N, CA, C and O atoms as CSV, one atom per row, in Angstrom:
chain,resi,resn,atom,element,x,y,z
A,1,MET,N,N,101.510,93.862,90.984
A,1,MET,CA,C,101.555,94.022,91.548
A,1,MET,C,C,100.056,94.947,92.402
A,1,MET,O,O,99.746,96.138,92.386
A,2,THR,N,N,99.472,93.848,93.015
A,2,THR,CA,C,98.226,94.792,93.765
A,2,THR,C,C,98.197,95.555,94.810
A,2,THR,O,O,97.217,96.268,94.595
A,3,ALA,N,N,98.847,96.008,96.266
A,3,ALA,CA,C,98.475,97.241,97.098
A,3,ALA,C,C,100.052,96.895,97.382
A,3,ALA,O,O,100.803,95.931,97.530
A,4,ILE,N,N,100.050,98.414,97.359
A,4,ILE,CA,C,101.122,98.304,98.999
A,4,ILE,C,C,100.694,98.356,100.414
A,4,ILE,O,O,100.183,99.475,100.452
A,5,GLY,N,N,100.599,97.949,101.384
A,5,GLY,CA,C,100.500,98.369,102.387
A,5,GLY,C,C,98.227,98.835,102.243
A,5,GLY,O,O,97.609,98.174,101.409
A,6,ASP,N,N,97.704,99.524,102.797
A,6,ASP,CA,C,96.195,100.077,102.342
A,6,ASP,C,C,96.564,100.648,101.174
A,6,ASP,O,O,95.713,101.522,101.009
A,7,LYS,N,N,97.385,100.688,100.178
A,7,LYS,CA,C,97.428,101.761,99.652
A,7,LYS,C,C,96.758,100.541,97.835
A,7,LYS,O,O,97.200,99.422,97.576
A,8,THR,N,N,95.728,101.278,97.021
A,8,THR,CA,C,96.106,100.073,96.024
A,8,THR,C,C,95.850,101.194,94.949
A,8,THR,O,O,95.277,100.982,93.881
A,9,GLU,N,N,96.454,102.685,95.449
A,9,GLU,CA,C,96.324,104.077,93.822
A,9,GLU,C,C,97.558,103.554,93.401
A,9,GLU,O,O,98.277,104.536,93.217
A,10,ILE,N,N,98.082,102.693,93.191
A,10,ILE,CA,C,99.975,102.886,92.693
A,10,ILE,C,C,99.481,103.001,90.992
A,10,ILE,O,O,98.423,103.049,90.365
A,11,SER,N,N,100.896,103.009,90.715
A,11,SER,CA,C,100.777,102.694,88.538
A,11,SER,C,C,100.649,102.013,87.921
A,11,SER,O,O,100.230,102.197,86.778
A,12,GLU,N,N,101.201,100.044,88.804
A,12,GLU,CA,C,101.590,98.824,88.033
A,12,GLU,C,C,99.574,98.729,88.624
A,12,GLU,O,O,98.806,98.075,87.918
A,13,ILE,N,N,99.076,99.402,89.818
A,13,ILE,CA,C,97.555,98.708,89.967
A,13,ILE,C,C,97.051,99.362,88.290
A,13,ILE,O,O,96.885,98.575,87.359
A,14,GLU,N,N,96.874,100.744,88.134
A,14,GLU,CA,C,96.527,101.105,86.923
A,14,GLU,C,C,96.799,101.375,85.713
A,14,GLU,O,O,96.472,102.275,84.939
A,15,MET,N,N,97.711,100.097,85.634
A,15,MET,CA,C,98.740,99.685,84.146
A,15,MET,C,C,98.727,98.435,84.892
A,15,MET,O,O,99.319,98.294,85.962
A,16,PRO,N,N,97.933,97.380,84.223
A,16,PRO,CA,C,97.509,95.915,84.983
A,16,PRO,C,C,98.744,95.108,83.904
A,16,PRO,O,O,99.298,94.026,84.100
A,17,ALA,N,N,98.962,96.300,82.454
A,17,ALA,CA,C,100.124,94.984,81.441
A,17,ALA,C,C,101.295,95.248,82.085
A,17,ALA,O,O,102.141,94.402,81.798
A,18,PHE,N,N,101.737,96.202,82.947
A,18,PHE,CA,C,102.608,96.323,83.252
A,18,PHE,C,C,103.244,95.595,85.043
A,18,PHE,O,O,102.612,95.693,86.095
A,19,GLY,N,N,104.500,94.975,84.876
A,19,GLY,CA,C,104.699,94.376,86.268
A,19,GLY,C,C,106.224,94.760,86.295
A,19,GLY,O,O,106.868,95.240,85.362
A,20,ARG,N,N,106.760,94.384,87.822
A,20,ARG,CA,C,108.235,94.946,88.330
A,20,ARG,C,C,109.164,93.747,88.091
A,20,ARG,O,O,108.933,92.935,87.195
A,21,VAL,N,N,110.336,93.644,89.002
A,21,VAL,CA,C,111.288,92.649,88.197
A,21,VAL,C,C,111.045,92.280,90.012
A,21,VAL,O,O,111.050,93.046,90.975
A,22,TYR,N,N,110.883,91.054,89.942
A,22,TYR,CA,C,111.327,90.819,91.182
A,22,TYR,C,C,112.428,90.636,92.626
A,22,TYR,O,O,112.456,90.117,93.741
A,23,TYR,N,N,113.317,91.524,91.623
A,23,TYR,CA,C,114.611,91.585,92.602
A,23,TYR,C,C,114.287,93.027,93.075
A,23,TYR,O,O,114.340,93.326,94.268
A,24,ASP,N,N,113.961,93.886,92.128
A,24,ASP,CA,C,113.780,95.037,92.592
A,24,ASP,C,C,112.495,95.147,93.973
A,24,ASP,O,O,112.958,95.430,95.078
A,25,VAL,N,N,111.189,94.959,93.890
A,25,VAL,CA,C,110.385,93.901,94.613
A,25,VAL,C,C,110.817,93.235,96.425
A,25,VAL,O,O,110.187,93.449,97.460
A,26,LEU,N,N,111.696,92.666,96.293
A,26,LEU,CA,C,112.825,92.348,97.733
A,26,LEU,C,C,113.158,93.506,97.576
A,26,LEU,O,O,112.307,94.387,97.700
A,27,ALA,N,N,114.473,93.817,97.265
A,27,ALA,CA,C,115.035,95.194,97.683
A,27,ALA,C,C,114.470,96.269,98.581
A,27,ALA,O,O,114.947,96.815,99.575
A,28,GLY,N,N,112.809,96.485,97.672
A,28,GLY,CA,C,112.280,97.448,98.305
A,28,GLY,C,C,111.599,96.729,99.374
A,28,GLY,O,O,110.371,96.814,99.363
A,29,LEU,N,N,111.945,96.290,99.959
A,29,LEU,CA,C,111.116,95.070,101.206
A,29,LEU,C,C,112.003,95.391,102.133
A,29,LEU,O,O,111.825,95.745,103.299
A,30,ALA,N,N,112.990,95.236,101.511
A,30,ALA,CA,C,114.994,95.231,102.881
A,30,ALA,C,C,114.492,96.473,102.928
A,30,ALA,O,O,113.710,96.629,103.865
A,31,ALA,N,N,114.624,97.188,102.409
A,31,ALA,CA,C,114.647,98.723,102.569
A,31,ALA,C,C,113.585,99.448,103.311
A,31,ALA,O,O,113.838,100.426,104.015
A,32,ASN,N,N,112.325,98.932,103.138
A,32,ASN,CA,C,111.042,99.017,103.712
A,32,ASN,C,C,111.132,98.111,104.608
A,32,ASN,O,O,111.532,97.122,103.996
A,33,PRO,N,N,111.004,97.848,105.675
A,33,PRO,CA,C,110.813,95.941,106.343
A,33,PRO,C,C,109.326,96.146,106.415
A,33,PRO,O,O,108.478,95.355,106.001
A,34,ASP,N,N,109.070,97.545,107.111
A,34,ASP,CA,C,107.542,97.622,107.415
A,34,ASP,C,C,106.410,97.721,106.439
A,34,ASP,O,O,105.250,97.843,106.832
A,35,ARG,N,N,106.736,97.670,105.156
A,35,ARG,CA,C,105.993,97.969,104.126
A,35,ARG,C,C,104.976,96.624,103.916
A,35,ARG,O,O,105.551,95.541,104.021
A,36,ARG,N,N,104.194,96.606,103.762
A,36,ARG,CA,C,103.556,95.264,103.182
A,36,ARG,C,C,102.659,95.124,101.595
A,36,ARG,O,O,101.831,95.950,101.210
A,37,LEU,N,N,102.958,94.220,101.051
A,37,LEU,CA,C,102.873,94.048,99.677
A,37,LEU,C,C,101.758,92.556,99.005
A,37,LEU,O,O,101.919,91.425,99.466
A,38,SER,N,N,100.872,92.803,98.083
A,38,SER,CA,C,100.120,92.278,97.352
A,38,SER,C,C,100.104,91.428,96.619
A,38,SER,O,O,99.440,90.549,97.169
A,39,PHE,N,N,100.479,91.029,95.505
A,39,PHE,CA,C,102.023,90.700,93.658
A,39,PHE,C,C,101.416,89.290,93.927
A,39,PHE,O,O,101.058,88.568,94.857
A,40,THR,N,N,101.564,89.340,91.735
A,40,THR,CA,C,101.174,87.806,91.598
A,40,THR,C,C,102.908,87.760,90.910
A,40,THR,O,O,103.753,88.527,90.449
A,41,LEU,N,N,102.760,86.686,91.139
A,41,LEU,CA,C,104.355,86.228,90.485
A,41,LEU,C,C,104.068,84.492,89.698
A,41,LEU,O,O,103.130,83.925,90.259
A,42,ASN,N,N,104.467,83.975,88.994
A,42,ASN,CA,C,104.459,82.905,88.104
A,42,ASN,C,C,102.918,82.370,88.292
A,42,ASN,O,O,102.827,81.146,88.204
A,43,GLY,N,N,101.654,83.095,88.541
A,43,GLY,CA,C,100.849,82.651,89.205
A,43,GLY,C,C,99.852,82.485,90.588
A,43,GLY,O,O,98.695,82.342,90.984
A,44,GLU,N,N,101.116,82.611,90.934
A,44,GLU,CA,C,100.832,82.079,92.503
A,44,GLU,C,C,100.133,83.800,93.462
A,44,GLU,O,O,101.029,84.588,93.762
A,45,THR,N,N,99.023,84.123,93.754
A,45,THR,CA,C,99.455,85.356,94.363
A,45,THR,C,C,99.753,85.339,96.016
A,45,THR,O,O,99.723,84.351,96.749
A,46,PHE,N,N,99.997,86.482,96.315
A,46,PHE,CA,C,100.541,86.892,97.615
A,46,PHE,C,C,99.719,87.571,98.126
A,46,PHE,O,O,99.420,88.333,97.206
A,47,GLU,N,N,99.243,87.789,98.800
A,47,GLU,CA,C,98.618,88.830,100.137
A,47,GLU,C,C,99.435,89.217,100.954
A,47,GLU,O,O,100.379,88.462,101.189
A,48,ASN,N,N,99.351,90.563,101.686
A,48,ASN,CA,C,99.215,91.133,102.426
A,48,ASN,C,C,100.928,90.658,102.986
A,48,ASN,O,O,100.883,90.396,104.188
A,49,VAL,N,N,101.893,90.551,102.592
A,49,VAL,CA,C,103.650,89.995,102.562
A,49,VAL,C,C,104.327,90.973,103.346
A,49,VAL,O,O,103.749,92.049,103.501
A,50,GLY,N,N,105.696,90.761,103.988
A,50,GLY,CA,C,106.493,91.684,104.045
A,50,GLY,C,C,108.268,91.540,104.181
A,50,GLY,O,O,109.072,90.619,104.030
A,51,TRP,N,N,108.299,92.084,104.319
A,51,TRP,CA,C,110.247,91.609,104.687
A,51,TRP,C,C,109.991,89.974,105.694
A,51,TRP,O,O,110.225,88.851,105.246
A,52,SER,N,N,109.507,90.264,106.984
A,52,SER,CA,C,109.175,89.121,107.909
A,52,SER,C,C,109.100,87.836,107.012
A,52,SER,O,O,109.783,86.822,106.862
A,53,ASP,N,N,108.007,88.331,106.515
A,53,ASP,CA,C,107.583,86.462,105.353
A,53,ASP,C,C,108.890,85.992,103.914
A,53,ASP,O,O,108.998,84.942,103.281
A,54,LEU,N,N,109.665,87.244,103.839
A,54,LEU,CA,C,110.136,86.950,102.554
A,54,LEU,C,C,112.059,86.730,102.903
A,54,LEU,O,O,113.046,86.513,102.200
A,55,GLN,N,N,111.838,86.909,104.146
A,55,GLN,CA,C,113.601,87.343,104.593
A,55,GLN,C,C,114.273,86.500,104.523
A,55,GLN,O,O,115.441,86.733,104.834
A,56,ASP,N,N,113.789,84.574,103.926
A,56,ASP,CA,C,115.405,83.867,103.604
A,56,ASP,C,C,115.374,84.085,101.988
A,56,ASP,O,O,116.160,83.462,101.274
A,57,GLN,N,N,114.464,84.963,101.472
A,57,GLN,CA,C,114.841,85.026,99.859
A,57,GLN,C,C,114.715,86.282,99.686
A,57,GLN,O,O,114.005,86.536,98.714
A,58,ILE,N,N,115.240,87.468,100.403
A,58,ILE,CA,C,116.168,88.741,100.055
A,58,ILE,C,C,117.387,88.088,100.528
A,58,ILE,O,O,118.408,88.334,99.886
A,59,ASP,N,N,117.484,87.174,101.697
A,59,ASP,CA,C,119.144,86.445,102.131
A,59,ASP,C,C,119.698,86.455,101.311
A,59,ASP,O,O,120.720,87.048,100.963
A,60,GLN,N,N,119.095,85.806,100.911
A,60,GLN,CA,C,119.822,84.623,99.464
A,60,GLN,C,C,119.543,85.174,97.866
A,60,GLN,O,O,119.990,84.423,97.000
A,61,THR,N,N,118.790,86.512,97.353
A,61,THR,CA,C,119.085,86.660,96.373
A,61,THR,C,C,119.883,88.494,96.168
A,61,THR,O,O,120.658,88.938,95.320
A,62,LEU,N,N,119.254,89.105,97.326
A,62,LEU,CA,C,119.714,90.436,97.263
A,62,LEU,C,C,121.453,90.792,96.981
A,62,LEU,O,O,121.979,89.695,96.790
A,63,HIS,N,N,122.117,91.485,96.922
A,63,HIS,CA,C,123.613,91.754,96.907
A,63,HIS,C,C,123.736,92.955,97.898
A,63,HIS,O,O,122.856,93.762,98.199
A,64,HIS,N,N,124.756,92.906,98.246
A,64,HIS,CA,C,125.228,93.571,98.884
A,64,HIS,C,C,124.415,95.251,99.102
A,64,HIS,O,O,123.999,95.094,97.954
A,65,PRO,N,N,123.983,96.298,99.410
A,65,PRO,CA,C,123.425,97.331,99.757
A,65,PRO,C,C,124.127,98.305,99.009
A,65,PRO,O,O,123.476,99.119,98.353
A,66,LEU,N,N,125.401,98.340,99.015
A,66,LEU,CA,C,125.985,99.112,98.168
A,66,LEU,C,C,126.116,98.921,96.633
A,66,LEU,O,O,126.218,99.972,96.000
A,67,ILE,N,N,126.137,97.407,95.703
A,67,ILE,CA,C,125.948,97.062,94.629
A,67,ILE,C,C,124.135,97.433,94.462
A,67,ILE,O,O,123.746,97.961,93.420
A,68,ARG,N,N,123.297,97.147,95.413
A,68,ARG,CA,C,122.310,97.328,94.690
A,68,ARG,C,C,122.156,99.173,94.534
A,68,ARG,O,O,121.842,99.766,93.501
A,69,LYS,N,N,122.351,99.553,95.347
A,69,LYS,CA,C,122.492,101.199,94.629
A,69,LYS,C,C,122.948,101.578,93.269
A,69,LYS,O,O,122.606,102.716,92.946
A,70,LEU,N,N,123.815,100.738,92.157
A,70,LEU,CA,C,124.140,100.782,91.490
A,70,LEU,C,C,123.285,100.440,90.544
A,70,LEU,O,O,123.298,100.849,89.384
A,71,VAL,N,N,122.179,99.334,91.250
A,71,VAL,CA,C,121.891,98.929,90.045
A,71,VAL,C,C,119.585,99.837,89.936
A,71,VAL,O,O,118.878,100.078,90.914
A,72,HIS,N,N,119.433,99.918,89.338
A,72,HIS,CA,C,117.913,99.854,89.003
A,72,HIS,C,C,116.582,99.566,87.816
A,72,HIS,O,O,116.124,99.895,86.721
A,73,PHE,N,N,116.518,99.242,88.255
A,73,PHE,CA,C,115.184,99.007,87.049
A,73,PHE,C,C,113.689,99.307,87.167
A,73,PHE,O,O,113.021,99.592,88.162
A,74,HIS,N,N,113.225,99.120,85.445
A,74,HIS,CA,C,112.264,99.673,85.204
A,74,HIS,C,C,110.829,98.522,85.409
A,74,HIS,O,O,110.957,97.314,85.610
A,75,VAL,N,N,109.909,99.032,85.330
A,75,VAL,CA,C,108.628,97.942,85.635
A,75,VAL,C,C,109.141,97.572,83.761
A,75,VAL,O,O,110.084,98.066,83.143
A,76,VAL,N,N,108.027,96.467,83.239
A,76,VAL,CA,C,108.218,95.725,82.692
A,76,VAL,C,C,107.043,96.022,81.712
A,76,VAL,O,O,105.892,96.341,82.008
A,77,SER,N,N,107.720,95.806,80.191
A,77,SER,CA,C,106.003,94.861,79.964
A,77,SER,C,C,105.076,93.704,79.738
A,77,SER,O,O,105.388,92.907,78.854
A,78,LEU,N,N,104.000,93.513,80.409
A,78,LEU,CA,C,103.513,91.808,80.422
A,78,LEU,C,C,103.178,91.440,78.862
A,78,LEU,O,O,103.235,90.268,78.486
A,79,ALA,N,N,102.888,92.319,78.131
A,79,ALA,CA,C,102.150,92.274,77.290
A,79,ALA,C,C,102.564,92.010,75.536
A,79,ALA,O,O,101.982,92.000,74.452
A,80,GLN,N,N,104.450,91.748,76.283
A,80,GLN,CA,C,104.840,92.025,75.146
A,80,GLN,C,C,106.078,90.734,75.368
A,80,GLN,O,O,106.372,90.562,76.551
A,81,PRO,N,N,106.711,89.959,74.499
A,81,PRO,CA,C,107.729,89.324,75.065
A,81,PRO,C,C,108.943,89.911,75.464
A,81,PRO,O,O,109.339,91.075,75.396
A,82,PRO,N,N,109.538,88.714,75.962
A,82,PRO,CA,C,110.941,89.983,76.423
A,82,PRO,C,C,111.198,89.698,74.769
A,82,PRO,O,O,110.516,88.896,74.132
A,83,CYS,N,N,112.391,90.561,74.144
A,83,CYS,CA,C,113.506,90.444,73.200
A,83,CYS,C,C,114.825,89.964,73.736
A,83,CYS,O,O,115.413,90.569,74.632
A,84,PHE,N,N,115.146,89.193,73.342
A,84,PHE,CA,C,116.788,88.268,73.408
A,84,PHE,C,C,117.854,88.415,72.325
A,84,PHE,O,O,118.911,87.791,72.411
């Protein structure tokens, strides 16, 4: 993630070897529809996108809000391959 609105001093920017799970990004936008983000996903850069830009993905991907309250994500390391 490279920016949240006009703020660029978030921890993910300071730690470029870490990222957020896309589901968590979508959930954050659903909870804060006025928030704007800039990020890179699978090599594609998204600049200043918000809830209205990703509404279809949010509607198709996210579970009911009561279920989302039970699911919590941590930032993930981009420097190491996933462990299976």
